[in-house]
N, C-alpha and C positions, 0 to 999 in steps of 0.2 A: 363735466361733473366729476366729482370725486368718486373713487370706487366704494367707499364706505357708504354712499348716499343709495345705492342700488340694494335692493331686497330680492330675496329668491322667492319661488313660489310658496314654500312653507312659512317663510317670514311674513310674505304678504297676506296669506291666509290668516294667519295670526293677528296681524295688524287690523284687517278688516273684521274679524270674528267669523269668518265663513270657512267652509271645508276647502282643502287644497284643490279638489275636482272643480270647485266653482271658479276658482282662479284660473285654471287651465281653460275652462268654458269661456270666460271673459277674454282671455288672451285669444283664443281661436276666433272669437267674433270681432276681434281687432279693438275692443273696448279699452283694455289697459295692456300693458307690457311691450317689450320689445326684445328682439334678440341681439345680443352683443357676444361676438365670438363663440356663437353656438349656444350660449346660455339665455334663457328666458328671465330677464329681469324687470324690475319695476321700481319707480321711485315713490318716495312717499307723497310728492306733490301729485301725481297722477291718481294714487289711492285715495288722497284726500277729495281730489276733485270727483271722484266716481262716487265716493261716500255722501258728498254734499248735493249730489243730484236729486232732483225730485223725482220721487218713486212712485210709479202705478201701483195702486192698491190692490188691483186684481180682484178676482171673486166674481161673483154672480152680479149682473146689472140690478139695481133696484127696479122694482114694478112700478109701473105707471098707475097710480090709484086713482087718477080722474077717470070717471064713466059718465 
């Protein structure tokens, strides 16, 4: 891959529209990113793949109304 295809954490956060801390959290979890020569780098392809994953809506489960 070309060097200009890699993004740093600040660029990755800007690309995804999240805070830099979230990028580091995802990298620690092994979801995105890799270390090259001691630097944490990301590709647009892996960021797009992460962005396009189905997301859990979270929140409280719906109440069962059947009684």
